[in-house]
N, C-alpha and C positions, 0 to 999 in steps of 0.2 A: 338455418341452423337446427341440424336435428335435436329434439328434447327428448331424451331417454325416459322411460317409466318405470321408479324406482320401485324391484320388488318385494315381498316379502316372504323371510324363510320359515316352512311351517311342515313339519314332519315330513326331513328331507326335501320336498319337493318349494318352487318357488315360483309363486301367487303374486297375481294382480289383487291389491287389498284395498281398502279405503271405504269408511264410508261417505262418499260423497265428497270430503274435504281434504283441500292438496296443498302443496306448499310448495314454492320454487327454489331448484337448487341454484347458484350461483356459483360461476367463477370470476371469484373476484379480481383476477388480472385485468378483464378484457367486463366487468361490470352489465353480462348475460348468463341469461338462465341457462343451463348446460342438461336439468332434469326434473323432471317435480316428482313429487315424492307425496305418500298419501299420507293421509294425518287420522292413524289408528282411531277406530271406537273401542269402546271396554268390551262388546262384544270379541274383537279381536284381539283382545289381549286375555278374553277368558280364555278363547280357542287355540290361540300359544301357548300357556298354562298347561291347558287338559294334555295337550301333543308333548310336551316338557311330561308331568307327570304318569305318563303310557311308557313313558321308554325310561323311567327312572328305575323301574326294580330290575329286568335285565339290565343295565347299563353298571349297577350299583353294584352285580354279582359279578360284573365279568373283573377276574381278577388286577390290580392294579398294575401289575408290568404291561399288562396288552393295552392297557389304555395311558399309559404312554409311551408306550411306540406306535400310537397314532402321535402322539404329537412330537417324537420324531419323523415321520414322514412327515407331518403339518410345516417342521422347522424344512427338510429341506425343501418342499414347496417353496416355502416365501424366501430362500433363498435363491430359486432357481429364478423367481420371479417380484427378486428383489428391486432391482431400477422399475419396470412399469407399477409393484409398490407403491415407493417415490416418489413417482410423476403421478400417480391421481392423489396425492395429498396436496402435491400441488394445486395440482388442478380441484381441487375443492376448497380446496382452504387459502393458500397463495403463498404459504413461506416460501421460503429458497428452496428447490433441491437438495442444499447441504443441507440446510435442515431439514427437509425431507427424509433423505437417508438418513441424518443423525437418529430421526425420528424412529423410525422402518430398526432399524438399528437397534436399539433403547425395548422397539416390542419385542422382537427377535429375542434377546437377552432374557425375557419374562418366558416367552416358551422354551427356553433351556433350560431356568431353573424348573418348570412345569413338569420337563423329561427325568427330573432328579427326585420327584417326590415320591414313588415307593421310597426310599432310604428316610425322607419324614414322616411317610403314614404308618414307621414301626411304632408299636406298642411299646410298651416297658411290664416287665417281670419281677416281681419280690417272691422268691420262692421262703416257705416257713416265715412268713409273716407274722405265726401262730403256730401251735403245736399239730402237723401234718395240716398246715392250712395255707396254701401259696395262692398270693393277687396278682392277678394280674390287668393293662390296662390296652383299651385297642381305641384307631380312629374311624371310626363308621361316619362318611357321607351324612348332608344335612337335608337335601331330599332338592328342589326347586327351586336355585337361583335368580334375581332377575338382576341385570345389570345394566344402570342407567350413564349417558360416559356423553362428554362434554365436544363443544368443537373445533376444541384448541389442539388435539390431538387425537385425529377423523383414525390414524389408525394404533397407537402406541396401547392408550386406554382403554379400549378393549380384552389388548394384553393382558392389560395387569386382571384381569378380572377372568372371561372366561378358562385361559390356556388350566388354571389354578384348579374353577370349580370340576371340569371340568374330568380334570382327574385325578381328584380327591373321588372322584363316585356321581358327582349330580349332574342334574340334565339342567341345561340354562337357556332365559329367554333374553337377548340382550335387545335396548332399543338405544339404537345411538341419535348422539344428537340430527335432525331432520334438515338443519344446515350442513352435515358433511357426512351420508350415510350411505358416502358410493364406494369407501374402503371396509364398513362393515361387514357389505354384502360381499366384495373381494374375498375379502378374510374367510366369510361363508362360503364359498364355490371353494373356496383352494380344502380346507376342512373336509370340507365332502366329499374331496378329490384323495385324502389322505386317507380317507375308508371310517372317519366317524359315521356311527348309525345313526340315519332316520330317529328326528324327533330331541338327539342330544343338543342337540346349537338349533333356536330357532330366535328365528331376527326379524324384529317390528317397527316400524316409523310410528311417530307421531307426539302429541301436544303433553298437556300437561291432563286432560283429559287417559289418553292411553298413557301414564304415571300413576296416577292416583290407582287405573283402574287393575294397572300388576302392584301398584303395595298393598291394594286392602283385600288378595286378594287371597282365599284362605288353603288351595293349594301350593302356596310361594312361602318357603321356608325361610330365603335370608335376600337381604337386597344389597347390596354396594351401589354406590353412587361416588361422582366426583360434578365439582360442578359452580356453582354459586351458595355463596353461606348462606341466604335467604332460602331458595329451595332444598338447599343439603339439612338445614335446620325443619322444613314441611315434610321432609321422605323420612328424617329420625323418627319426631315426634307421629307420622301419621304412621310411617310400620310399625314399632314399634309398641303403638300402640292397640294395632292387633296382630300383636304377641310374636315379633321377628326380629329376626337379629339381621343386626343394618351395622353395616359403614358406612357414612358417609363425610365426603372430605370435602370442602367450602373452601372459600375465597381466600383472598390473607396481604397484607401491605408487608415486604419485606424490607428488613431494617438493611444496608448496609455501612460499616462505621467505618470512617478513614484515618486515622489515626494521626498528628502528626510528622512521626517517625516513619508512616507510608513513605513504601515508591510511588509517587504522584503518577506519574506515567504512567508506569504500569497499572493500580487504582485505576485511573480515567478509564483505561482501556476492558477492565473489565467489568467498570461499573458499565460501563454503555455497554458492550457482550448482554449481558445483566438485563437491562429495562428495555433495549431498544430490538434485540433476540427472536424471531416469531413472531415482529411486532410487539411487544412487549405479552402478548394475548398467552398468558400464561401465568401457572400460580406460584409458578417459583421464580418470577422474574422479579429485579430490583423495582423496589418504587419507594422506597424515600432513602435518600443518602443524609448520613448526616456524620457531615464534618467537626473533629475534634481542637478545640485551640485552633493553631495556625492553619491548621490544613484550608481553612474555608478558601480562600480565595483561588489558590492556586487549586483547587477541585474546581471551581466551579466554571474558572476559565479554563482548565486541559479538558472538561467534560466539552465542554461547548466545541471547542476546539475539533473534540476525535468526531461530538454528536452532527455537527457540521459536516464534514466528510465522508457520510452513511449516507452509498446510492439507494436510492430509492426509484423503483420502479415495477411495471407487471413482472412475477414470476415466470407466468408458463407461456412458453412459446419461446425462448432465451433470453438472450439478455446477459448484463451483469448486475445487475439489481443486488447489494445488499441485503434489504430489506424491503421487504414482500407487501404487499395490500392489508390490510384490516379485513374483515369476514364478513364486513355486508355496510356499505355507504352510511346508514346511522349511527353504526360503531364512530362510524370515523367523527359523526358532527359530535356525538357526543364525546368522545372523550376533546374535541375542538373546544367545546365547550367550558373544559376542568382553564383552559386558560386566561379564558374573562373570570370566569369565579376567584380567578388566582389573584387579578389585578385589583378585582373588586376588595378579597379580603386584604391585599396589601404586598400580600407580595412582590417579586421583580421577576416574571419573565424574561431570563438571560436569552435565552433561544426560544420562536416559533415557530415551529413544526408546519402552522397552515401558510400552502405557497401553491400560486395552480402549477398541475400535471396535465399531461396531454392526454385524453381519452377519455375511459371509463373506468379506468382501475376505482378499490375505495383507497387509495392515497395520502396519507396522511407522515408528514415526516414527525424526527427526534423532536421535541421538547424539551430542553430544561426549563427550572420554576427553583430559582435560590431565595431564601430568605424563607423559608415557610415555617409558621410555629405552630406547637402541637393542636389549637384549637382549630387549627385554620382547615378544609373539607380536603385540599388534598393532602395533606399527614393523617386524614382518618379513614376516607374512603380509600376503597377499590376500585382503580381508573380502568387497568387490565387495555391501555395501549400505552403508547410508546413519549410516555411523558413521565420523567425522574424529576421525584422532590427533593429539594437540598437544604436539609437544616442545619445551623450550627450549635453546635454545644461546651464549654467550656474545659469539660475533661468526660472520660470514661465510664464514671459515674452517671452520667445528667444522661451518656446516651441509656443505658442500663436501664436508665427508671424511664428514658423517652417509652422503651420499647415496654418495663411491666405496663403501662400504661398505656398499652396495643389491643383493641379487644380480637385482634386476630395472634397469630402464633404457628404459621408455617416455614418460615425461614427466618435465617440473617444471618451476615458474613463481616466480617472485620478484618482490614487488609489493617497491619504493624507486623514490626521487627522483632516487638517487642516478647517474648517468652509470656513475663507474668501478663501481660495485658490480654494475650491472648488465651489463656487460661481463667482465667475473672471472665472474661466474655463469653467461655465453649460453659463454663459453670453459672452463669446467673441469669444470662439473657432469657429471654419472657416467649424460646420459638422451641420447638421441635426439632428441626435440624439446622446444625452450624455448621457454615460454613467460614475458615481462614485462612484468610489470601485464598477464598475461591467465591469466584461472582455467584454462581450459578451451586447449594449445598445440594444437590436433587440424589436421593440415595441410588442404586445401582439395585436389579432386577433381587440379589440375594438381602437386603433392608430395609426395614419395613419404611412408608411414607409417613414420620411420623409426626403430624403435625396437630397445636394444642390450641386451645381457647376456641373462637369460632374459628376456628378453620376444619376443625375434624371432631363431629358428631357420631360416638361410640366408644368401643375399646380396642380391638383388635385391626390395626390399621391393617391395609394396603400392602398390597410385596412380602416377601422373605418369609421366615416360618409364621408371621400371622397371619398374613391370608392364607398361607395349611390349615391354622389352628381354628382361623375363620369360618372355615368349606367345611371342619368335618366337627364332629360332636363323640369325647371320649363315653368310652364303655368301659366298667369297672366290673372283673370278677373275681369273688373270694371261692377256692377249691377245697372244700375236708375233701381229703385220700383217705380211704378204712382201705383196712388190711383183707384181703380174703381171710374165708373161716380158717382157710386150707394152710395160712402160713405159719411155718412154726418161727419164725427166727424169732431171737432174740429179743428185747429193748435197745431201743438203739443207745450208743452212748454217752446220750448227754443224760438222758434219765440219771446214767448210772454216775456221772460225776456231779450231778446235783445233788445224790442221796449221800455223794461223799460228802459234800463242803456242807449240808445241813449236821454232818454226827459230829463234824472237827467246829461246829457255834458257828459258822461263817457265812453270818448273810447277807454279805458284800453283794 
C-alpha cells in the first residue's frame, strides 16, 4: 500500500516539513494507514506566521470585491470537485458518502456566505452628528488569523473560518487535525488554483507543540478553535493572555426532550439520526434523551428497534452501511467503556452496540442506555460516539431543570405538539441552539453557532455576521468640515430657526 507524506503549505509552495516527528493517518474503514503527517515544531509555526504577516499588507489593501471574486472562483472549483471532496472525507474520516456529501455542501454554503461579505463590510455614517461634524465607522482586517480544527468535520469546519477571514482582508494559518489532514490540503490546492495570492493561506500540521506556538506568537491577532472543552479552555485562556481575540467552541451534552404528546415513531427516528449520524462524532449530536412522563417506555422501545436496524460497516469502497466506523480503534474502546460504567452506576443497557465485526474497520454499533440519573457519568460527560442515554422525568419543568444543571450548553431539542411547551422550552432551556421537532438544531451559514456555558469560550461566535465581526475591527472617524475663506454663503437654515425659537422663549 502506498503511503503518502502530507505536505505543508507556506508562501504558495507545498513543502515537506516537520521536526522528525510523524503521525499516521488511517482509513477507518480498513484500519490501515494511508498517509503520514508531520508534527510541526514551533519553528515551523513561526515560519508560517511570518509568511502570513508578509502577505498581509498587500492582501488587506486589495479591494474587498476583488477578494470576494477569488472566493467565487473557489466556490466554482469546489462544485467541480464536489464528488472528489466528499469521497476524501469518507476516506480519511469514515463517514458514509451521504454524510460526507452533506458536509461538503454545508462547507459550500459558508463559501457562498463569504462571497457576500462586501455587503457586510460596509460601515455606517451619521452626518451632522454635531455642527459641521460627520461621524462614520469602517471595518478593517485584524491581521494574521489562526484556525485550529477538529477531526469530525475535516472539510466543513475549516470552511467556517478561512473563507470569512480571507475575504475580510486577513491572512490565515490553518492547523487541521493531524488525524484528518487530507481534506484541508485539497481545499488549499483548490484555493490556490482559484487565484489566491501566495502567503494568504498557509497550512501546517501538528499537535500541542505546534498549537501552543501559534496561539502565543506575537504576530497572531486572532484564533478560532473547534474541539473539546478542555482544549478550548486552554486555547482561550492562553491566547487571550497573549492579547489575542479568541473564539473557541468546545464540547457538548445535547439534551433531547420527548413530551408525552409527541409522535413517538417520528421522535425516535429523529433521536436516532441525531445520536448515531456520523457515528455520534459531532458536537451537535443528541446525547441525552429526556423522556417526560408516560413517554419513557415507548421512547426506549422504539429507539432500540430503530437503532438495532441501522446497518453498521465500512464506508470506503462501496457497501450499504448507514453508520460508518469511528475515527480510531482506541476511540471505539473509549465509547464501549461507557457501557460498563453505565452498568456499574446502576443504569440499564437496553441495547449494547458491542458485537463482532469482520475486517479491521474501527466499528462499534449504536447503543441505548436507559434510566440514566443526573449524577451518573453518562449524564454529565461528553461521550462523542454512538451511545444515547435516556433519562426519565415527570414534567417539562424537571427537564428544563436538568438542562440548567448541565455544564455544557451547545444545543437542545424538544419533540411535542404543544405550542406552549415548545415556547417554554425555547425561552428557558440552558443552551444556545434550540430545535423544536428538529433533531440537530445546527445553524446554517447565515446564522451564528451560538454555544453557551462550557461549550463556548469567547464573545463573537463562529458563522454568520458574528464571524465577520470577529475577523474585523471597527474604526470610527469624526470629521469637522470648515468652510473656505472665500465661501460667502449664508448661515444654514437651522441657525435661523434656532434663533427664532430663542426669541419666542421656546426652550424645547
